[in-house]
PAVEXVO-764448 format. One line per 4 residues: number of its first residue (from 1); for each residue x, y, z of C-alpha. Coordinates in nm, 3 decimals, decimal comma. Layout:
<rs>
NUM = X/Y/Z ~ ...
</rs>
This chain:
<rs>
1 = 9,565/4,190/18,960 ~ 9,347/4,461/19,109 ~ 8,991/4,460/18,987 ~ 8,774/4,569/19,278
5 = 8,393/4,583/19,240 ~ 8,256/4,928/19,164 ~ 8,100/4,965/19,508 ~ 8,448/4,944/19,664
9 = 8,596/5,209/19,434 ~ 8,386/5,527/19,447 ~ 8,572/5,692/19,157 ~ 8,932/5,593/19,091
13 = 9,208/5,446/19,299 ~ 9,521/5,660/19,278 ~ 9,865/5,505/19,312 ~ 10,214/5,646/19,270
17 = 10,345/5,596/18,917 ~ 10,683/5,503/19,068 ~ 10,540/5,182/19,210 ~ 10,559/5,013/18,868
21 = 10,934/5,078/18,845 ~ 10,986/4,834/19,134 ~ 10,804/4,551/18,953 ~ 11,091/4,444/18,729
25 = 10,985/4,080/18,687 ~ 10,610/4,132/18,657 ~ 10,457/3,898/18,397 ~ 10,084/3,960/18,442
29 = 9,916/4,294/18,509 ~ 9,538/4,335/18,519 ~ 9,398/4,663/18,649 ~ 9,066/4,846/18,643
33 = 8,993/5,196/18,771 ~ 9,357/5,262/18,864 ~ 9,505/5,605/18,793 ~ 9,878/5,663/18,855
37 = 9,980/5,985/19,030 ~ 10,248/6,141/18,816 ~ 10,387/6,051/18,475 ~ 10,390/5,679/18,396
41 = 10,744/5,607/18,272 ~ 10,788/5,235/18,322 ~ 10,600/4,906/18,291 ~ 10,782/4,574/18,317
45 = 10,926/4,439/17,993 ~ 10,875/4,087/18,127 ~ 10,499/4,114/18,084 ~ 10,318/3,839/17,895
49 = 9,969/3,975/17,967 ~ 9,861/4,338/18,012 ~ 9,496/4,428/18,073 ~ 9,431/4,785/18,191
53 = 9,077/4,925/18,171 ~ 9,068/5,308/18,157 ~ 9,440/5,331/18,081 ~ 9,507/5,699/18,166
57 = 9,804/5,800/17,946 ~ 9,802/5,909/17,580 ~ 10,093/5,680/17,498 ~ 10,261/5,369/17,633
61 = 10,601/5,432/17,798 ~ 10,873/5,482/17,535 ~ 11,088/5,213/17,697 ~ 10,810/4,955/17,700
65 = 10,947/4,668/17,486 ~ 10,790/4,345/17,620 ~ 10,900/4,092/17,358 ~ 10,701/3,813/17,528
69 = 10,371/4,002/17,548 ~ 10,091/3,786/17,407 ~ 9,782/3,986/17,502 ~ 9,742/4,363/17,525
73 = 9,405/4,497/17,631 ~ 9,362/4,870/17,693 ~ 8,988/4,937/17,668 ~ 8,842/5,284/17,733
77 = 9,184/5,447/17,717 ~ 9,316/5,794/17,630 ~ 9,560/5,673/17,363 ~ 9,583/5,879/17,042
81 = 9,838/5,676/16,846 ~ 9,990/5,338/16,918 ~ 10,186/5,220/16,612 ~ 10,523/5,335/16,748
85 = 10,453/5,169/17,083 ~ 10,375/4,821/16,951 ~ 10,651/4,770/16,697 ~ 10,847/4,564/16,949
89 = 10,560/4,328/17,034 ~ 10,677/4,042/16,817 ~ 10,470/3,771/16,992 ~ 10,147/3,964/17,039
93 = 9,838/3,758/16,946 ~ 9,554/3,965/17,088 ~ 9,521/4,345/17,072 ~ 9,213/4,508/17,223
97 = 9,183/4,886/17,200 ~ 8,804/4,896/17,221 ~ 8,641/5,231/17,297 ~ 8,961/5,429/17,244
101 = 8,784/5,759/17,184 ~ 9,102/5,950/17,090 ~ 9,236/5,691/16,845 ~ 9,209/5,823/16,489
105 = 9,401/5,557/16,293 ~ 9,471/5,187/16,327 ~ 9,822/5,064/16,403 ~ 10,055/4,918/16,144
109 = 10,004/4,544/16,180 ~ 10,313/4,446/15,983 ~ 10,515/4,467/16,306 ~ 10,278/4,217/16,468
113 = 10,333/3,900/16,261 ~ 10,154/3,667/16,508 ~ 9,846/3,884/16,568 ~ 9,523/3,682/16,555
117 = 9,260/3,909/16,712 ~ 9,217/4,285/16,675 ~ 8,934/4,462/16,856 ~ 8,867/4,828/16,779
121 = 8,498/4,828/16,873 ~ 8,354/5,166/16,964 ~ 8,651/5,375/16,848 ~ 8,415/5,651/16,743
125 = 8,682/5,889/16,610 ~ 8,868/5,632/16,404 ~ 8,889/5,764/16,046 ~ 9,194/5,592/15,896
129 = 9,272/5,225/15,848 ~ 9,630/5,121/15,776 ~ 9,665/4,919/15,456 ~ 9,834/4,636/15,648
133 = 9,497/4,546/15,798 ~ 9,387/4,401/15,464 ~ 9,675/4,162/15,405 ~ 9,769/4,024/15,746
137 = 9,853/3,655/15,717 ~ 9,739/3,535/16,061 ~ 9,447/3,762/16,151 ~ 9,143/3,556/16,258
141 = 8,913/3,817/16,419 ~ 8,867/4,180/16,318 ~ 8,610/4,384/16,511 ~ 8,544/4,742/16,396
145 = 8,179/4,774/16,497 ~ 8,045/5,115/16,595 ~ 8,344/5,302/16,453 ~ 8,100/5,574/16,353
149 = 8,343/5,799/16,164 ~ 8,512/5,529/15,960 ~ 8,440/5,596/15,593 ~ 8,645/5,331/15,416
153 = 8,865/5,028/15,453 ~ 9,145/4,928/15,222 ~ 9,060/4,890/14,850 ~ 9,093/4,514/14,877
157 = 9,140/4,250/15,144 ~ 9,329/3,924/15,135 ~ 9,295/3,765/15,477 ~ 9,319/3,392/15,427
161 = 9,273/3,299/15,794 ~ 9,007/3,554/15,885 ~ 8,695/3,393/16,040 ~ 8,511/3,691/16,189
165 = 8,468/4,042/16,043 ~ 8,233/4,288/16,213 ~ 8,169/4,635/16,068 ~ 7,818/4,684/16,206
169 = 7,732/5,034/16,317 ~ 7,996/5,196/16,094 ~ 7,730/5,439/15,974 ~ 7,960/5,628/15,733
173 = 8,114/5,322/15,567 ~ 7,996/5,328/15,203 ~ 8,209/5,069/15,029 ~ 8,315/4,715/15,104
177 = 8,656/4,615/14,964 ~ 8,716/4,368/14,683 ~ 8,796/4,012/14,788 ~ 9,132/3,891/14,661
181 = 9,260/3,536/14,673 ~ 9,103/3,266/14,885 ~ 8,911/3,371/15,197 ~ 8,732/3,043/15,260
185 = 8,783/3,067/15,636 ~ 8,554/3,370/15,679 ~ 8,237/3,252/15,856 ~ 8,081/3,571/15,992
189 = 8,044/3,901/15,802 ~ 7,839/4,171/15,974 ~ 7,759/4,491/15,782 ~ 7,445/4,586/15,975
193 = 7,368/4,959/15,995 ~ 7,633/5,075/15,754 ~ 7,607/5,311/15,453 ~ 7,703/5,036/15,208
197 = 7,556/5,110/14,864 ~ 7,648/4,787/14,692 ~ 7,861/4,477/14,729 ~ 8,145/4,374/14,500
201 = 8,082/4,073/14,280 ~ 8,392/3,914/14,436 ~ 8,199/3,865/14,760 ~ 8,063/3,542/14,613
205 = 8,411/3,397/14,671 ~ 8,341/3,384/15,046 ~ 8,250/3,018/15,015 ~ 8,285/2,936/15,386
209 = 8,045/3,207/15,505 ~ 7,786/3,093/15,760 ~ 7,640/3,428/15,864 ~ 7,586/3,733/15,640
213 = 7,424/4,037/15,800 ~ 7,316/4,333/15,586 ~ 7,034/4,461/15,804 ~ 6,924/4,822/15,807
217 = 7,165/4,941/15,540 ~ 6,935/5,212/15,398 ~ 7,142/5,274/15,084 ~ 7,173/4,910/14,980
221 = 6,937/4,870/14,683 ~ 7,066/4,553/14,523 ~ 7,313/4,270/14,564 ~ 7,485/4,058/14,298
225 = 7,251/3,804/14,139 ~ 7,494/3,517/14,187 ~ 7,603/3,619/14,537 ~ 7,482/3,295/14,696
229 = 7,585/3,052/14,425 ~ 7,897/2,940/14,615 ~ 7,784/3,000/14,973 ~ 7,673/2,644/15,035
233 = 7,731/2,670/15,412 ~ 7,534/2,991/15,474 ~ 7,299/2,943/15,771 ~ 7,195/3,298/15,866
237 = 7,105/3,581/15,627 ~ 6,976/3,925/15,724 ~ 6,857/4,182/15,473 ~ 6,600/4,359/15,692
241 = 6,557/4,733/15,658 ~ 6,740/4,766/15,326 ~ 6,621/4,915/14,996 ~ 6,657/4,580/14,819
245 = 6,367/4,537/14,577 ~ 6,422/4,181/14,462 ~ 6,569/3,869/14,610 ~ 6,857/3,731/14,403
249 = 6,759/3,409/14,231 ~ 7,067/3,238/14,375 ~ 6,900/3,234/14,718 ~ 6,740/2,901/14,624
253 = 7,088/2,746/14,630 ~ 7,129/2,806/15,004 ~ 7,076/2,445/15,106 ~ 7,166/2,505/15,474
257 = 6,989/2,837/15,538 ~ 6,824/2,830/15,881 ~ 6,753/3,197/15,967 ~ 6,629/3,463/15,725
261 = 6,554/3,825/15,818 ~ 6,349/4,027/15,568 ~ 6,173/4,268/15,803 ~ 6,102/4,633/15,720
265 = 6,192/4,607/15,354 ~ 5,932/4,863/15,261 ~ 6,022/5,139/15,507 ~ 6,392/5,134/15,575
269 = 6,404/5,499/15,678 ~ 6,112/5,672/15,849 ~ 6,264/6,010/15,759 ~ 6,246/5,946/15,384
273 = 5,891/5,837/15,307 ~ 5,937/5,890/14,934 ~ 6,190/5,609/14,923 ~ 5,951/5,334/15,030
277 = 6,000/5,012/14,837 ~ 5,704/4,828/14,687 ~ 5,651/4,489/14,844 ~ 5,424/4,215/14,718
281 = 5,376/3,843/14,746 ~ 5,243/3,808/14,395 ~ 5,473/3,730/14,106 ~ 5,525/4,036/13,885
285 = 5,683/4,074/13,546 ~ 5,876/4,377/13,666 ~ 6,176/4,352/13,895 ~ 6,039/4,602/14,146
289 = 5,881/4,340/14,367 ~ 6,028/4,104/14,621 ~ 5,925/3,752/14,521 ~ 5,875/3,551/14,836
293 = 5,776/3,247/14,634 ~ 6,148/3,178/14,606 ~ 6,152/3,096/14,976 ~ 5,961/2,772/14,924
297 = 6,284/2,622/14,794 ~ 6,457/2,679/15,129 ~ 6,377/2,343/15,282 ~ 6,605/2,395/15,584
301 = 6,467/2,736/15,684 ~ 6,374/2,743/16,054 ~ 6,336/3,115/16,135 ~ 6,178/3,374/15,907
305 = 6,139/3,745/15,987 ~ 5,892/3,942/15,774 ~ 5,795/4,215/16,022 ~ 5,689/4,551/15,885
309 = 5,594/4,412/15,544 ~ 5,304/4,522/15,326 ~ 5,110/4,213/15,222 ~ 4,755/4,100/15,287
313 = 4,816/3,726/15,318 ~ 5,096/3,474/15,346 ~ 5,165/3,294/15,017 ~ 5,054/2,933/15,008
317 = 5,407/2,836/14,905 ~ 5,526/2,893/15,263 ~ 5,341/2,580/15,370 ~ 5,618/2,390/15,193
321 = 5,873/2,508/15,450 ~ 5,861/2,185/15,649 ~ 6,128/2,297/15,897 ~ 5,988/2,645/15,969
325 = 5,951/2,690/16,345 ~ 5,957/3,066/16,407 ~ 5,771/3,332/16,208 ~ 5,776/3,703/16,296
329 = 5,513/3,927/16,141 ~ 5,502/4,226/16,377 ~ 5,359/4,546/16,229 ~ 5,241/4,383/15,905
333 = 4,952/4,628/15,906 ~ 4,796/4,507/15,578 ~ 4,789/4,139/15,675 ~ 4,427/4,018/15,681
337 = 4,455/3,638/15,687 ~ 4,713/3,399/15,825 ~ 4,628/3,048/15,718 ~ 4,913/2,897/15,511
341 = 5,134/2,779/15,795 ~ 5,326/2,449/15,797 ~ 5,260/2,198/16,075 ~ 5,617/2,246/16,199
345 = 5,541/2,600/16,319 ~ 5,609/2,662/16,688 ~ 5,603/3,038/16,735 ~ 5,426/3,318/16,551
349 = 5,454/3,681/16,659 ~ 5,189/3,889/16,481 ~ 5,190/4,180/16,726 ~ 5,044/4,496/16,575
353 = 4,884/4,335/16,268 ~ 4,587/4,568/16,298 ~ 4,409/4,440/15,983 ~ 4,426/4,071/16,077
357 = 4,077/3,920/16,071 ~ 4,137/3,546/16,057 ~ 4,407/3,292/16,137 ~ 4,442/2,917/16,140
361 = 4,707/2,727/16,333 ~ 4,758/2,380/16,186 ~ 4,773/2,070/16,407 ~ 5,119/2,023/16,548
365 = 5,357/1,786/16,375 ~ 5,617/1,815/16,651 ~ 5,442/1,691/16,961 ~ 5,204/1,854/17,209
369 = 5,219/2,168/17,416 ~ 5,527/2,352/17,296 ~ 5,390/2,622/17,069 ~ 5,310/2,989/17,128
373 = 5,124/3,249/16,922 ~ 5,093/3,621/16,978 ~ 4,815/3,830/16,831 ~ 4,840/4,130/17,064
377 = 4,715/4,460/16,921 ~ 4,530/4,269/16,646 ~ 4,210/4,459/16,715 ~ 4,001/4,307/16,435
381 = 4,015/3,961/16,588 ~ 3,684/3,912/16,766 ~ 3,676/3,621/17,010 ~ 3,298/3,588/16,998
385 = 3,321/3,505/16,628 ~ 3,484/3,166/16,666 ~ 3,527/3,117/16,292 ~ 3,789/3,392/16,309
389 = 3,975/3,232/16,599 ~ 3,914/2,858/16,563 ~ 4,204/2,742/16,778 ~ 4,039/2,856/17,099
393 = 3,684/2,752/17,014 ~ 3,716/2,438/17,226 ~ 3,960/2,248/17,443 ~ 4,029/2,007/17,157
397 = 4,164/2,280/16,931 ~ 4,377/2,421/17,211 ~ 4,578/2,104/17,251 ~ 4,931/2,142/17,123
401 = 4,932/2,516/17,200 ~ 5,117/2,627/17,509 ~ 5,043/2,999/17,479 ~ 4,817/3,225/17,277
405 = 4,737/3,593/17,336 ~ 4,500/3,837/17,166 ~ 4,289/4,147/17,239 ~ 3,973/4,082/17,439
409 = 3,787/4,112/17,766 ~ 3,615/3,775/17,802 ~ 3,711/3,424/17,911 ~ 3,614/3,163/17,644
413 = 3,271/3,018/17,713 ~ 3,394/2,659/17,734 ~ 3,596/2,731/18,050 ~ 3,416/2,549/18,332
417 = 3,564/2,744/18,624 ~ 3,600/3,122/18,591 ~ 3,559/3,448/18,774 ~ 3,367/3,736/18,622
421 = 3,501/4,003/18,857 ~ 3,847/4,145/18,930 ~ 4,056/3,888/19,113 ~ 4,412/3,832/19,229
425 = 4,404/3,455/19,181 ~ 4,166/3,167/19,117 ~ 4,140/2,839/19,308 ~ 3,980/2,507/19,226
429 = 3,920/2,195/19,438 ~ 3,871/1,857/19,271 ~ 3,718/1,589/19,494 ~ 3,725/1,276/19,279
433 = 4,063/1,107/19,265 ~ 3,951/0,858/19,000 ~ 3,899/1,137/18,745 ~ 4,270/1,234/18,753
437 = 4,361/0,949/18,521 ~ 4,176/1,122/18,241 ~ 4,335/1,467/18,286 ~ 4,546/1,561/17,984
441 = 4,622/1,920/18,075 ~ 4,521/2,230/18,265 ~ 4,418/2,539/18,072 ~ 4,443/2,879/18,237
445 = 4,303/3,202/18,096 ~ 4,348/3,558/18,217 ~ 4,212/3,893/18,105 ~ 4,470/4,162/18,171
449 = 4,487/4,535/18,121 ~ 4,842/4,555/17,987 ~ 5,063/4,860/18,032 ~ 5,392/4,791/17,855
453 = 5,516/4,526/18,095 ~ 5,747/4,240/18,009 ~ 5,711/3,864/17,995 ~ 5,383/3,758/18,154
457 = 5,353/3,415/18,309 ~ 5,130/3,192/18,522 ~ 5,208/3,076/18,873 ~ 5,026/2,744/18,901
461 = 5,020/2,549/19,227 ~ 4,885/2,195/19,242 ~ 4,856/2,057/19,597 ~ 5,114/2,320/19,693
465 = 5,366/2,219/19,428 ~ 5,465/2,502/19,196 ~ 5,448/2,479/18,816 ~ 5,550/2,822/18,683
469 = 5,591/2,905/18,318 ~ 5,611/3,217/18,105 ~ 5,481/3,289/17,761 ~ 5,706/3,136/17,498
473 = 6,009/3,111/17,722 ~ 6,220/3,038/17,417 ~ 6,552/3,220/17,391 ~ 6,479/3,307/17,030
477 = 6,120/3,422/17,059 ~ 6,053/3,774/17,183 ~ 5,812/3,754/17,477 ~ 5,781/4,120/17,566
481 = 5,471/4,338/17,556 ~ 5,629/4,676/17,477 ~ 5,388/4,889/17,276 ~ 5,087/4,689/17,397
485 = 4,789/4,864/17,556 ~ 4,441/4,777/17,679 ~ 4,268/4,452/17,766 ~ 4,415/4,130/17,632
489 = 4,340/3,764/17,681 ~ 4,629/3,531/17,760 ~ 4,551/3,162/17,740 ~ 4,796/2,896/17,853
493 = 4,793/2,519/17,854 ~ 5,023/2,298/18,062 ~ 5,038/1,922/18,013 ~ 5,355/1,826/18,202
497 = 5,589/1,934/18,478 ~ 5,954/1,873/18,565 ~ 5,993/1,617/18,842 ~ 6,298/1,692/19,057
501 = 6,318/1,334/19,185 ~ 6,326/1,156/18,849 ~ 6,483/1,453/18,665 ~ 6,228/1,400/18,390
505 = 5,911/1,561/18,263 ~ 5,598/1,390/18,389 ~ 5,228/1,418/18,290 ~ 5,053/1,689/18,490
509 = 4,802/1,433/18,623 ~ 5,084/1,267/18,821 ~ 5,130/1,588/19,019 ~ 4,758/1,598/19,094
513 = 4,788/1,258/19,263 ~ 5,069/1,364/19,497 ~ 5,000/1,406/19,865 ~ 4,953/1,776/19,943
517 = 5,233/1,980/20,090 ~ 5,167/2,137/20,429 ~ 4,894/2,401/20,408 ~ 4,846/2,392/20,032
521 = 4,513/2,567/20,061 ~ 4,236/2,659/20,303 ~ 4,223/2,447/20,623 ~ 4,060/2,106/20,594
525 = 4,003/2,144/20,223 ~ 4,262/1,892/20,102 ~ 4,289/1,526/20,182 ~ 4,424/1,220/20,007
529 = 4,121/1,203/19,777 ~ 4,116/1,564/19,658 ~ 4,332/1,804/19,463 ~ 4,379/2,178/19,519
533 = 4,468/2,399/19,220 ~ 4,551/2,768/19,245 ~ 4,655/2,997/18,957 ~ 4,792/3,352/18,957
537 = 4,952/3,580/18,699 ~ 5,309/3,701/18,742 ~ 5,545/3,928/18,549 ~ 5,919/3,892/18,503
541 = 5,951/4,271/18,518 ~ 5,898/4,243/18,891 ~ 6,034/3,897/18,976 ~ 5,807/3,708/19,211
545 = 5,537/3,975/19,197 ~ 5,177/3,920/19,103 ~ 4,994/4,133/18,846 ~ 4,696/4,204/19,072
549 = 4,646/4,558/18,946 ~ 4,623/4,436/18,584 ~ 4,420/4,120/18,633 ~ 4,050/4,150/18,547
553 = 3,923/3,794/18,508 ~ 4,058/3,441/18,531 ~ 3,953/3,092/18,429 ~ 4,072/2,732/18,493
557 = 3,970/2,434/18,286 ~ 4,069/2,066/18,304 ~ 4,138/1,923/17,961 ~ 4,032/1,561/17,964
561 = 4,116/1,264/17,746 ~ 3,804/1,157/17,558 ~ 3,586/1,264/17,849 ~ 3,453/1,595/17,729
565 = 3,506/1,919/17,911 ~ 3,633/1,926/18,268
</rs>
């Protein structure tokens, strides 16, 4: 094995090609950035594992017949044709030729009876697929993504053990093959960003499918009506950016659907404005409208993407989605009201909804302080008109919301402690220890002039102990501010912290009672009967850095239990 870090290998490490002739009993060879000097004529036939990044030759040696080879990985190679070289690899299970830019056809798989995984990702000049690829008896994984010149597969496929099929990014692929026989093992089918025009009716036979991805296929106008009638295990479905005009009625039969992507259904191609698809939430007699009312039958739906859609309000039927946690509505420029949300909702991203005038976030049905809502670039939301933004009108409404952001230049009036000038941080000293028992949370508000930075967070120190958190630090939820300009208000609420000693989350008031660390604040300001709180704004774009140049105003407010404002 020779896989030196890039900093140790300026370009390539050259070795004599003859050196491999002396390795007669070699069973494992893993190389990266190695270029033989001279013509490579021999590699050990005893090999069980061969992994050579940037393999330099156009062919494997003609005398290379490793009958015990199980894995062959030659990514980023110069190979043009490999069928004749692999016909002796009787035990091969894994073949990876990813990013073979000179490869124009796939190998004949009939000589590889035990092959389970075939990776041809990024073979941009691949134009021909051997018919054996559609009938292999043991193939489990087939990855052809980003084969940008591939126009067709075989006419039909019969791959009974196939679990994973990825054709995403095959931008010239226009037809998906017919399904023959039983293919119940297939769980993941990805056709994102292809030129698929339609799907065969036989696709409904993929009864074991869990993920179906048809996103941004600009020529896909319809799918079979009964496509989902047998897909009882489907959990993820993506149809964003297609020309589909109507949801198939069989979607109501998806009893396990968790994630649904329907973004950009009205403008799948910015270069063809005449092909925009009508989009409405109201039932129509014609079939030219997408009927979102069908979604109310999807009781297991957790994530729904409707970004880039042309509707003025969310249908009331969506309130029936009792499991809905994540809703994405970016760039829904006609959306004016957002009120029909279920109590299960955790995250809403309404960035760029420039017509939005009013929203209402229902009381949480999932526990306090774990929800985030983004209304950045929603310029019609006016904070001074509290009827438009009721969830920040008082500390009581804020409870249960961890993050909320919106355009604005003012700290809410109910904040007790705030600065009205440009600051780098804000500090607060509390002198009465007895009042800590009534503290339910600490609200922090900042006015920032945002310039396309990523992931904004608060650095909160209580008696010198750090409690840092970022906006909606959920792996699913996008927390980036790209495309966001001007002054925005970011309001956060923390009710608990992670205690390293107990390895559990504790109420924030417990941290306020802790003895201060050394020098938590100004000299002589902290003692056993007082608490020192300091808040700053940080950005993940510059880890550990403070956003002093963006910060305009800050506020801190103690949220009390049945004691009024703090």
